[in-house]
Each structure stands twice: as structure tokens, then as C-alpha cells.
C-alpha positions, 0 to 999 in steps of 0.5 A: 500500500502506498502512503502519502508521505510528505517528510520533514526533518524534525530532530536529527535524522527523524522524519515525519509524514503528514499523518504523524503531524496530524496525530502529534498536533491532535495530541498537543491539543488534547483532542481525542480521535473521536472528537476530531472524527466528530468535528470532521464528520468522519469515522474514527477509523478514517482518522486513524488511517489518516494518522497512520498514512494508510489512506493512499491519497489524503483528499485536499478538501479534507486538509483544510478542515483538519488544519482548522480543527487542529488550529494550524495551517495546511502548510504546517501539516504538510511539513512545509512550514513550522506551526506558530499556532500555540498548542496550549488552548486559551482559557475557556470563557464562562460561556464555554464552561457553561456550554461544556457543563450543559453538553456533559448532561446530554445523551450521545443522540442529543449531542449529535442532534445539537452538533448537526444544528450548529453545523446548519447554523454555521452553513447558513451564515456563509 
């Protein structure tokens, strides 16, 4: 199986491909595979396959959403530039905290419904 590999030298002779950079950035931010999959509307197995480099060609239309979800740039994920985006998320606002508290009380079905509603609202604003 052919891997989509965009190597960049990181330390000594160690090289990383795009999937490894996705995984590293996701872990830096403390985002689970399930959370990233939900944000992107993909299965967790697809995210694992991206990270392992098992998908023959990473669709370009998914690179921007992955970068956005990981608060970085497509160029950084490709290894063309270093990310200047801090890995430590800013402190959540009181609204963020309230939203997370309410969200934690919902069932998975209700969370999915709410996520779909939010996506619809965002799409309508474009």
C-alpha cells in the first residue's frame, strides 16, 4: 500500500509524514480521535488511517478542515512550514464552561442532534 508521505526533518535524522503531524498536533491539543472524527464528520477509523498514512491519497478538501480543527495551517501539516499556532488552548470563557457543563448532561443522540444544528447554523451564515 502506498502512503502519502510528505517528510520533514524534525530532530536529527527523524522524519515525519503528514499523518504523524496530524496525530502529534491532535495530541498537543488534547483532542481525542473521536472528537476530531466528530468535528470532521468522519469515522474514527478514517482518522486513524489518516494518522497512520494508510489512506493512499489524503483528499485536499479534507486538509483544510483538519488544519482548522487542529488550529494550524495546511502548510504546517504538510511539513512545509513550522506551526506558530500555540498548542496550549486559551482559557475557556464562562460561556464555554457553561456550554461544556450543559453538553456533559446530554445523551450521545442529543449531542449529535445539537452538533448537526450548529453545523446548519454555521452553513447558513456563509
